[in-house]
mmCIF file of the C-alpha atoms, coordinates in Angstrom:
data_MODEL
# 
_entry.id   MODEL 
# 
loop_
_atom_site.group_PDB 
_atom_site.id 
_atom_site.type_symbol 
_atom_site.label_atom_id 
_atom_site.label_alt_id 
_atom_site.label_comp_id 
_atom_site.label_asym_id 
_atom_site.label_entity_id 
_atom_site.label_seq_id 
_atom_site.pdbx_PDB_ins_code 
_atom_site.Cartn_x 
_atom_site.Cartn_y 
_atom_site.Cartn_z 
_atom_site.occupancy 
_atom_site.B_iso_or_equiv 
_atom_site.pdbx_formal_charge 
_atom_site.auth_seq_id 
_atom_site.auth_comp_id 
_atom_site.auth_asym_id 
_atom_site.auth_atom_id 
_atom_site.pdbx_PDB_model_num 
ATOM 1   C CA . MET A 1 1   ? -21.903 -8.652  -18.993 1.00 0.00 ? 1   MET A CA 1 
ATOM 2   C CA . THR A 1 2   ? -22.657 -6.264  -16.179 1.00 0.00 ? 2   THR A CA 1 
ATOM 3   C CA . LEU A 1 3   ? -19.988 -3.936  -14.839 1.00 0.00 ? 3   LEU A CA 1 
ATOM 4   C CA . THR A 1 4   ? -20.110 -2.188  -11.493 1.00 0.00 ? 4   THR A CA 1 
ATOM 5   C CA . ASP A 1 5   ? -19.729 1.583   -11.265 1.00 0.00 ? 5   ASP A CA 1 
ATOM 6   C CA . ARG A 1 6   ? -16.233 1.025   -9.853  1.00 0.00 ? 6   ARG A CA 1 
ATOM 7   C CA . GLU A 1 7   ? -15.301 -1.181  -12.818 1.00 0.00 ? 7   GLU A CA 1 
ATOM 8   C CA . LYS A 1 8   ? -16.625 1.432   -15.245 1.00 0.00 ? 8   LYS A CA 1 
ATOM 9   C CA . HIS A 1 9   ? -14.486 4.043   -13.476 1.00 0.00 ? 9   HIS A CA 1 
ATOM 10  C CA . ILE A 1 10  ? -11.429 1.775   -13.773 1.00 0.00 ? 10  ILE A CA 1 
ATOM 11  C CA . ILE A 1 11  ? -12.108 1.310   -17.492 1.00 0.00 ? 11  ILE A CA 1 
ATOM 12  C CA . GLU A 1 12  ? -12.294 5.090   -17.875 1.00 0.00 ? 12  GLU A CA 1 
ATOM 13  C CA . ILE A 1 13  ? -8.934  5.441   -16.121 1.00 0.00 ? 13  ILE A CA 1 
ATOM 14  C CA . LEU A 1 14  ? -7.394  2.715   -18.296 1.00 0.00 ? 14  LEU A CA 1 
ATOM 15  C CA . GLY A 1 15  ? -8.669  4.586   -21.341 1.00 0.00 ? 15  GLY A CA 1 
ATOM 16  C CA . ARG A 1 16  ? -6.556  7.565   -20.271 1.00 0.00 ? 16  ARG A CA 1 
ATOM 17  C CA . GLY A 1 17  ? -3.399  5.454   -20.415 1.00 0.00 ? 17  GLY A CA 1 
ATOM 18  C CA . VAL A 1 18  ? -3.064  4.414   -16.779 1.00 0.00 ? 18  VAL A CA 1 
ATOM 19  C CA . ASN A 1 19  ? -2.161  0.764   -17.221 1.00 0.00 ? 19  ASN A CA 1 
ATOM 20  C CA . SER A 1 20  ? -0.330  -0.598  -14.189 1.00 0.00 ? 20  SER A CA 1 
ATOM 21  C CA . PRO A 1 21  ? -1.700  -1.610  -10.786 1.00 0.00 ? 21  PRO A CA 1 
ATOM 22  C CA . THR A 1 22  ? 0.683   0.872   -9.180  1.00 0.00 ? 22  THR A CA 1 
ATOM 23  C CA . LEU A 1 23  ? -0.627  3.790   -11.210 1.00 0.00 ? 23  LEU A CA 1 
ATOM 24  C CA . LEU A 1 24  ? -4.229  2.674   -10.816 1.00 0.00 ? 24  LEU A CA 1 
ATOM 25  C CA . SER A 1 25  ? -3.824  2.403   -7.048  1.00 0.00 ? 25  SER A CA 1 
ATOM 26  C CA . SER A 1 26  ? -2.429  5.939   -6.995  1.00 0.00 ? 26  SER A CA 1 
ATOM 27  C CA . GLU A 1 27  ? -5.297  7.234   -9.118  1.00 0.00 ? 27  GLU A CA 1 
ATOM 28  C CA . LEU A 1 28  ? -7.987  5.492   -7.029  1.00 0.00 ? 28  LEU A CA 1 
ATOM 29  C CA . ARG A 1 29  ? -6.199  6.006   -3.716  1.00 0.00 ? 29  ARG A CA 1 
ATOM 30  C CA . ILE A 1 30  ? -6.359  2.295   -2.883  1.00 0.00 ? 30  ILE A CA 1 
ATOM 31  C CA . THR A 1 31  ? -3.710  -0.325  -2.196  1.00 0.00 ? 31  THR A CA 1 
ATOM 32  C CA . GLN A 1 32  ? -1.735  -1.801  -5.064  1.00 0.00 ? 32  GLN A CA 1 
ATOM 33  C CA . SER A 1 33  ? -3.113  -5.203  -4.095  1.00 0.00 ? 33  SER A CA 1 
ATOM 34  C CA . GLY A 1 34  ? -6.671  -3.859  -4.400  1.00 0.00 ? 34  GLY A CA 1 
ATOM 35  C CA . ALA A 1 35  ? -5.898  -2.392  -7.814  1.00 0.00 ? 35  ALA A CA 1 
ATOM 36  C CA . THR A 1 36  ? -4.367  -5.679  -8.965  1.00 0.00 ? 36  THR A CA 1 
ATOM 37  C CA . GLN A 1 37  ? -7.429  -7.616  -7.793  1.00 0.00 ? 37  GLN A CA 1 
ATOM 38  C CA . ALA A 1 38  ? -9.774  -5.211  -9.597  1.00 0.00 ? 38  ALA A CA 1 
ATOM 39  C CA . LEU A 1 39  ? -7.756  -5.506  -12.810 1.00 0.00 ? 39  LEU A CA 1 
ATOM 40  C CA . GLN A 1 40  ? -7.650  -9.306  -12.544 1.00 0.00 ? 40  GLN A CA 1 
ATOM 41  C CA . LYS A 1 41  ? -11.430 -9.355  -12.142 1.00 0.00 ? 41  LYS A CA 1 
ATOM 42  C CA . LEU A 1 42  ? -11.791 -7.239  -15.307 1.00 0.00 ? 42  LEU A CA 1 
ATOM 43  C CA . GLU A 1 43  ? -9.374  -9.588  -17.062 1.00 0.00 ? 43  GLU A CA 1 
ATOM 44  C CA . ARG A 1 44  ? -11.547 -12.585 -16.133 1.00 0.00 ? 44  ARG A CA 1 
ATOM 45  C CA . LYS A 1 45  ? -14.545 -10.697 -17.546 1.00 0.00 ? 45  LYS A CA 1 
ATOM 46  C CA . GLY A 1 46  ? -12.639 -10.235 -20.818 1.00 0.00 ? 46  GLY A CA 1 
ATOM 47  C CA . VAL A 1 47  ? -12.555 -6.436  -20.603 1.00 0.00 ? 47  VAL A CA 1 
ATOM 48  C CA . VAL A 1 48  ? -8.797  -6.048  -20.187 1.00 0.00 ? 48  VAL A CA 1 
ATOM 49  C CA . LYS A 1 49  ? -5.748  -7.981  -21.302 1.00 0.00 ? 49  LYS A CA 1 
ATOM 50  C CA . ARG A 1 50  ? -2.664  -8.416  -19.121 1.00 0.00 ? 50  ARG A CA 1 
ATOM 51  C CA . THR A 1 51  ? 0.862   -8.289  -20.531 1.00 0.00 ? 51  THR A CA 1 
ATOM 52  C CA . LYS A 1 52  ? 4.037   -8.913  -18.568 1.00 0.00 ? 52  LYS A CA 1 
ATOM 53  C CA . VAL A 1 53  ? 6.858   -6.397  -19.038 1.00 0.00 ? 53  VAL A CA 1 
ATOM 54  C CA . GLY A 1 54  ? 9.756   -7.770  -17.045 1.00 0.00 ? 54  GLY A CA 1 
ATOM 55  C CA . ARG A 1 55  ? 8.340   -8.246  -13.556 1.00 0.00 ? 55  ARG A CA 1 
ATOM 56  C CA . ASN A 1 56  ? 5.555   -5.738  -14.114 1.00 0.00 ? 56  ASN A CA 1 
ATOM 57  C CA . ALA A 1 57  ? 2.025   -6.466  -15.278 1.00 0.00 ? 57  ALA A CA 1 
ATOM 58  C CA . ILE A 1 58  ? 0.503   -3.978  -17.699 1.00 0.00 ? 58  ILE A CA 1 
ATOM 59  C CA . TYR A 1 59  ? -3.228  -3.964  -18.388 1.00 0.00 ? 59  TYR A CA 1 
ATOM 60  C CA . ARG A 1 60  ? -4.812  -2.731  -21.602 1.00 0.00 ? 60  ARG A CA 1 
ATOM 61  C CA . LEU A 1 61  ? -8.443  -2.510  -22.657 1.00 0.00 ? 61  LEU A CA 1 
ATOM 62  C CA . VAL A 1 62  ? -9.252  -5.337  -25.049 1.00 0.00 ? 62  VAL A CA 1 
ATOM 63  C CA . GLU A 1 63  ? -10.618 -2.963  -27.706 1.00 0.00 ? 63  GLU A CA 1 
ATOM 64  C CA . GLU A 1 64  ? -7.717  -0.534  -27.305 1.00 0.00 ? 64  GLU A CA 1 
ATOM 65  C CA . LYS A 1 65  ? -5.584  0.084   -30.392 1.00 0.00 ? 65  LYS A CA 1 
ATOM 66  C CA . PRO A 1 66  ? -2.134  -1.510  -30.442 1.00 0.00 ? 66  PRO A CA 1 
ATOM 67  C CA . LEU A 1 67  ? 0.694   0.619   -29.071 1.00 0.00 ? 67  LEU A CA 1 
ATOM 68  C CA . GLU A 1 68  ? 2.092   1.434   -32.531 1.00 0.00 ? 68  GLU A CA 1 
ATOM 69  C CA . ASP A 1 69  ? -1.212  3.170   -33.420 1.00 0.00 ? 69  ASP A CA 1 
ATOM 70  C CA . HIS A 1 70  ? -0.937  5.599   -30.472 1.00 0.00 ? 70  HIS A CA 1 
ATOM 71  C CA . ALA A 1 71  ? 0.364   9.115   -30.963 1.00 0.00 ? 71  ALA A CA 1 
ATOM 72  C CA . PRO A 1 72  ? 4.075   9.361   -30.078 1.00 0.00 ? 72  PRO A CA 1 
ATOM 73  C CA . LEU A 1 73  ? 5.042   10.884  -26.724 1.00 0.00 ? 73  LEU A CA 1 
ATOM 74  C CA . ASP A 1 74  ? 6.956   14.120  -26.721 1.00 0.00 ? 74  ASP A CA 1 
ATOM 75  C CA . GLU A 1 75  ? 10.689  13.953  -25.929 1.00 0.00 ? 75  GLU A CA 1 
ATOM 76  C CA . ASP A 1 76  ? 10.443  14.997  -22.262 1.00 0.00 ? 76  ASP A CA 1 
ATOM 77  C CA . LEU A 1 77  ? 7.781   12.438  -21.421 1.00 0.00 ? 77  LEU A CA 1 
ATOM 78  C CA . GLU A 1 78  ? 9.599   9.771   -23.406 1.00 0.00 ? 78  GLU A CA 1 
ATOM 79  C CA . LEU A 1 79  ? 12.713  10.386  -21.297 1.00 0.00 ? 79  LEU A CA 1 
ATOM 80  C CA . ILE A 1 80  ? 10.647  10.219  -18.085 1.00 0.00 ? 80  ILE A CA 1 
ATOM 81  C CA . LYS A 1 81  ? 9.095   6.952   -19.269 1.00 0.00 ? 81  LYS A CA 1 
ATOM 82  C CA . GLU A 1 82  ? 12.494  5.455   -20.050 1.00 0.00 ? 82  GLU A CA 1 
ATOM 83  C CA . SER A 1 83  ? 13.790  6.613   -16.667 1.00 0.00 ? 83  SER A CA 1 
ATOM 84  C CA . TYR A 1 84  ? 10.818  4.993   -14.934 1.00 0.00 ? 84  TYR A CA 1 
ATOM 85  C CA . HIS A 1 85  ? 11.517  1.667   -16.635 1.00 0.00 ? 85  HIS A CA 1 
ATOM 86  C CA . ALA A 1 86  ? 15.219  1.917   -15.804 1.00 0.00 ? 86  ALA A CA 1 
ATOM 87  C CA . LEU A 1 87  ? 14.395  2.635   -12.156 1.00 0.00 ? 87  LEU A CA 1 
ATOM 88  C CA . SER A 1 88  ? 12.008  -0.319  -12.132 1.00 0.00 ? 88  SER A CA 1 
ATOM 89  C CA . ARG A 1 89  ? 14.807  -2.596  -13.305 1.00 0.00 ? 89  ARG A CA 1 
ATOM 90  C CA . VAL A 1 90  ? 17.189  -1.065  -10.758 1.00 0.00 ? 90  VAL A CA 1 
ATOM 91  C CA . TRP A 1 91  ? 14.557  -1.524  -8.038  1.00 0.00 ? 91  TRP A CA 1 
ATOM 92  C CA . SER A 1 92  ? 14.266  -5.251  -8.862  1.00 0.00 ? 92  SER A CA 1 
ATOM 93  C CA . HIS A 1 93  ? 18.026  -5.587  -8.585  1.00 0.00 ? 93  HIS A CA 1 
ATOM 94  C CA . LEU A 1 94  ? 18.337  -3.491  -5.412  1.00 0.00 ? 94  LEU A CA 1 
ATOM 95  C CA . LEU A 1 95  ? 15.857  -5.667  -3.569  1.00 0.00 ? 95  LEU A CA 1 
ATOM 96  C CA . ARG A 1 96  ? 18.418  -8.469  -3.809  1.00 0.00 ? 96  ARG A CA 1 
ATOM 97  C CA . LEU A 1 97  ? 21.200  -6.336  -2.300  1.00 0.00 ? 97  LEU A CA 1 
ATOM 98  C CA . ASP A 1 98  ? 21.865  -5.530  1.321   1.00 0.00 ? 98  ASP A CA 1 
ATOM 99  C CA . LEU A 1 99  ? 20.898  -1.850  1.273   1.00 0.00 ? 99  LEU A CA 1 
ATOM 100 C CA . SER A 1 100 ? 19.624  0.231   4.130   1.00 0.00 ? 100 SER A CA 1 
ATOM 101 C CA . HIS A 1 101 ? 15.945  1.003   4.494   1.00 0.00 ? 101 HIS A CA 1 
ATOM 102 C CA . GLU A 1 102 ? 16.742  4.673   3.813   1.00 0.00 ? 102 GLU A CA 1 
ATOM 103 C CA . GLU A 1 103 ? 18.504  3.867   0.534   1.00 0.00 ? 103 GLU A CA 1 
ATOM 104 C CA . LEU A 1 104 ? 15.641  1.670   -0.656  1.00 0.00 ? 104 LEU A CA 1 
ATOM 105 C CA . THR A 1 105 ? 13.130  4.352   0.322   1.00 0.00 ? 105 THR A CA 1 
ATOM 106 C CA . LYS A 1 106 ? 14.931  6.959   -1.805  1.00 0.00 ? 106 LYS A CA 1 
ATOM 107 C CA . VAL A 1 107 ? 14.872  4.710   -4.880  1.00 0.00 ? 107 VAL A CA 1 
ATOM 108 C CA . ARG A 1 108 ? 11.171  3.914   -4.336  1.00 0.00 ? 108 ARG A CA 1 
ATOM 109 C CA . GLU A 1 109 ? 10.382  7.629   -3.970  1.00 0.00 ? 109 GLU A CA 1 
ATOM 110 C CA . ALA A 1 110 ? 12.176  8.451   -7.242  1.00 0.00 ? 110 ALA A CA 1 
ATOM 111 C CA . ARG A 1 111 ? 10.243  5.739   -9.078  1.00 0.00 ? 111 ARG A CA 1 
ATOM 112 C CA . ASN A 1 112 ? 6.935   6.854   -7.544  1.00 0.00 ? 112 ASN A CA 1 
ATOM 113 C CA . LEU A 1 113 ? 7.609   10.478  -8.498  1.00 0.00 ? 113 LEU A CA 1 
ATOM 114 C CA . LEU A 1 114 ? 8.104   9.487   -12.134 1.00 0.00 ? 114 LEU A CA 1 
ATOM 115 C CA . GLU A 1 115 ? 4.851   7.505   -12.005 1.00 0.00 ? 115 GLU A CA 1 
ATOM 116 C CA . GLU A 1 116 ? 2.989   10.517  -10.589 1.00 0.00 ? 116 GLU A CA 1 
ATOM 117 C CA . ILE A 1 117 ? 4.320   12.788  -13.332 1.00 0.00 ? 117 ILE A CA 1 
ATOM 118 C CA . LEU A 1 118 ? 3.177   10.347  -16.003 1.00 0.00 ? 118 LEU A CA 1 
ATOM 119 C CA . VAL A 1 119 ? -0.266  9.974   -14.396 1.00 0.00 ? 119 VAL A CA 1 
ATOM 120 C CA . LYS A 1 120 ? -0.702  13.748  -14.229 1.00 0.00 ? 120 LYS A CA 1 
ATOM 121 C CA . ARG A 1 121 ? 0.229   13.998  -17.913 1.00 0.00 ? 121 ARG A CA 1 
ATOM 122 C CA . GLY A 1 122 ? -2.133  11.127  -18.750 1.00 0.00 ? 122 GLY A CA 1 
ATOM 123 C CA . LYS A 1 123 ? 0.596   9.001   -20.264 1.00 0.00 ? 123 LYS A CA 1 
ATOM 124 C CA . SER A 1 124 ? 1.041   5.258   -20.340 1.00 0.00 ? 124 SER A CA 1 
ATOM 125 C CA . LEU A 1 125 ? 4.074   3.544   -18.850 1.00 0.00 ? 125 LEU A CA 1 
ATOM 126 C CA . GLU A 1 126 ? 4.477   1.244   -21.848 1.00 0.00 ? 126 GLU A CA 1 
# 
């Protein structure tokens, strides 16, 4: 199987723990849709495996060790990760409510900030 340079770069990023289309799009500075399409293409090639976590899709390299084999996160990053997941669940719920654009923007910004912190620290959102 032949991989493009872009696909090799994506695999390198996934190896650092970036595993969602949102985080990948941030890392590559592309749209989330573009990141999702790239990950789906790698999934069809058998390089990555997709897992659904609630409404979110998480991608993992096929040869990557299972999550329980990974080194544990320190307490601060674990709290950030839990907060991110809680905000993701809140976000799903808030989209069904009649909130103002400003209120929705603030929630999205909080979630995105947590994602950025995790990306900078090289941590996975799982």
